[in-house]
C-alpha positions in Angstrom: 38.2 74.0 39.9 38.0 70.3 40.4 35.3 67.7 40.6 33.0 69.5 43.0 32.1 69.6 46.7 29.4 68.9 49.1 27.4 72.1 49.8 26.2 72.0 53.4 23.5 74.7 52.8 21.9 72.8 49.9 22.6 69.4 51.4 23.8 68.2 48.0 27.0 67.6 46.0 27.6 70.4 43.5 29.9 69.7 40.6 32.5 72.3 39.4 32.4 73.7 35.9 35.4 71.6 34.9 34.1 68.4 36.5 33.9 66.4 33.2 37.5 67.4 32.2 38.7 66.4 35.7 37.0 63.0 35.4 38.7 62.5 32.0 42.1 63.5 33.5 41.6 61.0 36.3 40.9 58.3 33.7 44.1 59.2 31.9 46.2 59.0 35.1 44.6 55.7 36.0 45.3 54.3 32.6 49.0 55.2 32.9 49.3 54.1 36.5 52.2 51.8 37.2 50.7 48.2 37.4 53.2 47.2 40.1 53.3 50.1 42.6 49.9 51.8 41.5 50.7 55.2 43.0 47.6 56.8 41.4 45.3 54.1 42.8 46.8 54.5 46.3 46.5 58.3 46.3 42.9 58.2 45.2 42.2 55.5 47.8 43.9 57.7 50.5 41.8 60.7 49.4 38.6 58.5 49.6 37.7 59.9 46.2 34.9 57.3 45.5 32.9 58.2 48.6 33.6 62.0 48.6 33.2 62.7 44.9 32.6 59.8 42.5 29.5 58.2 44.1 28.0 61.6 45.0 28.4 62.7 41.3 26.7 59.6 40.1 23.8 60.0 42.5 23.3 63.7 42.2 23.8 64.0 38.5 22.2 60.8 37.3 20.5 62.7 34.4 23.9 63.8 33.1 25.0 60.8 31.1 28.5 62.2 30.4 29.2 62.7 34.1 27.8 59.3 35.1 29.6 57.5 32.2 33.0 59.0 33.0 32.5 58.4 36.7 31.7 54.8 36.0 34.9 54.5 33.9 36.9 55.6 37.0 35.1 53.1 39.1 36.0 50.4 36.5 39.7 51.3 36.7 39.6 51.4 40.5 37.9 48.0 40.8 40.0 46.0 38.3 41.4 42.7 39.7 44.5 43.1 41.7 47.8 41.6 40.5 49.0 39.3 43.3 52.6 40.2 42.6 52.1 44.0 42.9 53.5 46.1 45.6 51.6 46.8 48.8 49.0 44.2 48.0 47.3 44.5 51.5 46.8 48.2 51.2 45.4 47.7 47.7 42.9 45.2 49.0 41.9 47.6 51.8 41.3 50.4 49.2 39.4 48.1 47.0 37.2 46.9 49.8 36.3 50.5 50.8 35.5 51.4 47.2 33.2 48.5 46.8 31.5 49.1 50.1 30.9 52.8 49.3 29.5 52.0 45.9 27.2 49.3 47.2 26.0 51.3 50.3 24.7 54.2 48.2 22.3 54.7 45.3 25.0 54.6 42.7 24.4 51.0 41.8 20.7 51.7 41.3 21.5 54.7 39.1 23.8 52.6 36.9 21.4 49.7 36.6 18.7 52.1 35.7 20.8 53.6 32.9 21.6 50.1 31.6 17.9 49.2 31.5 17.1 52.2 29.3 
């Protein structure tokens, strides 16, 4: 299990059965991430989680409010302002830049704005 995967045959992202629980686990890990070294943030950035899983979940499952809401919570944790005294600041800036670019280059922002307007 996990979050899901891109299905080449369908041309769509397909969530796994335990996707919601995995999103909540990720939130828990990010909430407990060390504010100085941020190992969870770095690992998720290295895995490119936002472009491979989070944004596709938001776009593909926009009618599933639980999925979108919990995915947005992860985006919130990942886009919090950086502490200028934290470790590996340059790498953090690079991860943050990629996260924001991915989020803005896809339909995820439109989905979230649409939910807020309801």
